[in-house]
N, C-alpha and C positions, 0 to 999 in steps of 0.2 A: 504494499499499499504506500502511496506517495505521502510525503510530509506537506501539510497545508500551511502556508504562511498568510496571515491576514492582518490588516490594520484593525485594531480593537476600537471600533467606532460606535459600538452599542454599549449600553450599561452592563449587559450580561458579559460581553467580551472583556470589558475593562475589569469587572469584578473577578473574572477568571484569571486575568493577569495578576491582580493583587493577591489572590489566593495562591497562585503558583509561586510568587516570590516567597511567601511565607513557607510553603511546602519545601522549597529548595534550600533557602538560607537558614531557616529555623529548625524544621523537622528533619531534613536530610543531612545538612552540613553542620547543624547545631552551632552556628557561628555566634549567636546571641540569643538572649531571652526576649520574647515579644508576646504580649498578651493578645488574645484574639486569634483569628486565622487569616487576616489580611495584612499586607504591608503596602501602605501608600503614604504619600506626603503631599505638601501644598502644591508642588510642581505638577502633579498629575492632573490638577484642575485647570492648568493654563491652556489657552487657546493654541499656544505654540507647541504643545506637547503631542507627540504621537507615540503610542505603544504598539508594538508589533508582536503578534502571538503566533507560535508554532504549535500545530496539533498533529497527532498521529491517530487516525481513526477516531476523531473527535476527542481524544485525550490530550490535554495541554502538556507540552514537553519542554517548551523554551519561550523566552520573551526578551525583548530589548526595548529601551526607550530612547527617543531622540527628541531634544527640545531646541527649537530655533531661538537665536539670540533675541532678547526682549529687554524692555526697560525696567522690569521688576527684579529679575535675578535668575540664577540657575542653581541647581543642586551642587555643582562643583564649588560654589562660593562657601558651602558648609564645610568643605574639606581642605581647600587649597586656594591661595590667592593667585589667580591667573592674570590679574590686571596688568602687571608689567609685560608679560608675554603678549597679551591680547593687544596692547598698544602698538606692537611691531607688526601686526598682521594686516594685510589688505584684503578686503572682502568680508562678507558676512561669516558668522561663526555659528556652529551648532554644538550641542552638548549631548553626548551619548553615555548611557549608563544603565544600571539595573539589568545587565546581561545575566540571565540565569538559564540553566539547562539541566535537565535530568541527567544523572551520572551515566546512565546506559547509552545516552545519545551524544555524549561529548566528543566521541571520536567519529561521528558521522561526518564525512568529508564535505557535504554540501550544506549542512544546516547553519553553521555559524556564518559561512560565506553568504548564504541566502538572507539571513537576518541583517547582516551589515549592508548587503547590496540594497535591500529595501530602505534602510536608513539613508544611504547615499542618494537614492532616487528621490526620497522626500526632501533631502537637503537641496539637491539640484533644482527641484521644482520651486523652492523658495529662494533660490539664488545664493545659497550658502556654499562656501568653499572650504572652510576649515573645521576640524573636529578638535575640541578640547574635552578631556575626560580624565578621571582618576580611575585606575583599574588595579586589579589584583595582579602583582608582578609575574606569576607563572604564565599569564596569558600573553605577556609582552613578546616573547620570541615569535609566536605565531603572527601577531599583528604587525610586528616589525617586518616579517617576511612578506606578507600578503598585501599590506597597505602602506608600508613605510612608516609605521608609527615610531615617533622619536620621544624619548624621555626628556622633559624640560625642567626637571627638578629631582631632588633626591627622594628615595623611598621613605615613607613615614607610616606610623601605625595609627589607625583609626579606632579610638576607644569605642565609638558608637557602634561600628560594625564588627569590631574585634578582629580586624584583619589588616594586613599590610597593604598600602596603597602606593601608586606611582602616577604622577601627573604626566600626561602625554599629549602630543599634538600630531594631527594628520592633515596633510594638505592634499585635497582631491585633485589638484592640478599637477601634483608631483608624485603620483603613485609609482611604485617601482615597476620595471619591466615584468610583464606577466600579470602584475596586479592591475595595471591600467586596463588590460584586455579583459580580465576577469570581472571587473566592476564597471565596465563600460556598458551602456544600454545600446540596443540597436539604433542605428541612425535614423531610420524611418519607422513611423508608427501611425497607422491610419486611425485607430480608435483611441478614445480617452483611456486613462488608467482605470483598471479595476482595483478593488481593495483586496484581491486574493491572488496569491501565487502558489505554485506547487513545485516540489522537487521530486523528480523520479530518478530511480537508480537504473543502471544499465539493464536492458531487456524487460523492464516493467512496461506493461501495456498502458498506453495513454488513451487510445481510442480502439474499441473492439468492433470489428466488422459485424454488421447485422443488427447491432443494438440501436435503440432510438437515442439520438444525441440531444442533450440539453445544455451543452457547454461548448464554447469555442476557445482556442488557445493561441496566444502569441508566444513564440519561442524567444526567451530572453537570453539564454545561455545553453550551449550544448547542441546536440543534433538528434534528429528523430528519423527513423527509417520505416518504410512500409514493408509488408511481406513480399517475399520473392525478389524480383529484380526491379521493383517499383522505385519511385523517386525517393530522395532523401530531402529533409528540411532542416534549416538552421536558423540562427538568430535573425529576428525581424520578419519571419514568415508566419502567417496565420494558418492554423489547421483546424479542421472540424467545423468550419463555418457553414458548409453546404447543408448539413442536416438541420441546422438552426433555421435556415432560410426556407427550406421546402418541407420540413417536418418528416422527411424520409429517414430510413435507416443509414447507418454509417456504411460507406462504400469500401472501406479497407481497414485493416488493422495497422495501427502505428505504435511502435515501441521506442523507448529511449535507446539511442545508439551509443552516445558517449557515456562516460562513467556516471555523470549526473546531468539531468536536463531540468532547467528552471523555466517554467512557463507562467504567463499571466493568464488568468481565467475570467471569461465572461459567460454569464448565463444567457439564455435565449432572450429573456425580458430586457437585460442590459443592452445586448447587441441591437435588438429591434428599436429600443428607445433611442440609441445613438443614431441609427440609420434614419429613423423618422424625423429626428431633430436637425439633421444636417444633410442636405442634398449632396454636398461635396463628398462626404464620407460614403454615402450610398453609391455614388458613381465610382468612387475609388474601389469599393468592394466589388461592384459589378465588373469593373475593369480587370480586377485580379482574377475573378472567376472566368471571365472571357479569355484572358491570356492563358490560363491553365487548360481550358478546353481546347483552344487552338494548338497548344503545345502537344496535347495528347493526340489530336486528330492528325497533325502533321508529323507525328513521331519525331519531334524536334530535339530530342536529347543529343546534344552535340558531343558529349563525352560521358565517361562513366559517372554514375551518380555520386560516389564518394569524391571524385576529383572536382565535379561541378560544385558540390557542397563546400569543399575546401576553398575554392576560388571565391565563392560567395562570402564566406566568413572572413577571408583575408581582406577582400575589398571593403567590406562593411567596417570591420574593426580598425582598419588602417585609415578610415575616414577618407575614402577615395584616393588612397596612396600617400596621404600626408604624414602618417605616423608609422613607425615600425611595429611589427608584431612578433612576439616570441614564437619561435618555431615549435618548441615542445608544447606550448599552450595550444597552438593551432592543430597539432597532431591530436591532442586529447579531445578537442572540440569536434573535429570532423570524424573521429574514430578511425583514422588511418595511422598505422604505426609501422615501425621497423623499416625494412628495406623498401616497401612500397611507397612510404612517405618520402624517403630520401630520393628515390627515383623521380617522383613527381616534382619535387623542388629542383632537382638537377635539370630536368627537362625545361622547366620554366626559366631557370637561370641561363641555360644554353640559348634559349630563344630571346633572351634579354628582357623578359617581362619583369623579373625580380632580380635582386642580388641579396646575398646573405652575409651579414657581419659575423664571421666565424667565431671570434672570441666569446660572444655572448649569445650567439644563435638568433639574432634578430633578422627578420625578413623585411626588406624594403621593396615596395612596389615601384617599378620603373616605367612600366607601360600599362597604364590602367585600362585603356581601350582594348588591347589585345587580350589581357587576362579576363576581361569582362565577357569575351566570346566563349569562355569555358562555362559560364554560369547558365544553368538550364532553367527549369520551371520557376515562375515567379513565386 
């Protein structure tokens, strides 16, 4: 079963987050004594606060909180004085905290990344660039590796939480190689954001042929494959929309192809509401369906599906060739590994479509138009 990530925008969801904090920090970890069965503070009531909740089969397993900079204050003020550092930063700031996760899911490779990615997306929507936070030091090596987190002060002990804390800073415009690609959103998105994401593991079924579909998906990270020799899909592509539009059964089975697949989820009601409210969106979705139908009729697959997918992901993540992309990250996303992946890059390099910076394995796009000819179905 996939892990669901959702913005806690209802009273019930928020209460679930507050109970989860108590269950993790008080009951499971026994960090401190706290009366009752909820943990919340004044910052949870702010308009600038967003809590994100993760569930497995409707069971809450993790959550995180992000607060946009405001005139009232932030929870970091209760633990550390960030003002000298904040004065040196250009751009808006957000504060992330209350990251908690059931012990049995702490090694799930996509869960923490999914939570942080949703926080970053909320930040970007509000124009925020920097993260300031106080965190438990054992988490630091992971965050340093994936988001370039940097300590900006010494470790200290919090009597209130009975745990060591470390003040850190993350700049969304200076994420490390591999981290930028992981936390980048697809460059094109037809529909508005939904409040739910899901994380699928490799080979998990996302869409089952013959079932009646009531959800459509935008692939945010990873790759999806159909059964047999059918097409493959990657970041920025919508899947499952046809059943929502015509009410018919699913036409194919789609599974997660990369190790993890992160998708944004829309229900039929949400999709139809957006299409009814915007003629431009409706026409874009019709154009998408028309292009896919033409592609199938004309048997227009110009190259093998995995290679087509790799080209699509490389072009999108490089922002039309402006930014380099880590080769090992690209290999994981498109599900091509080993010798096949090396041969594909070597072919593109011989054709002068790309070049590779060997010391750190970054791929640079040199000929966007030629590489675009490898991209198949929209």
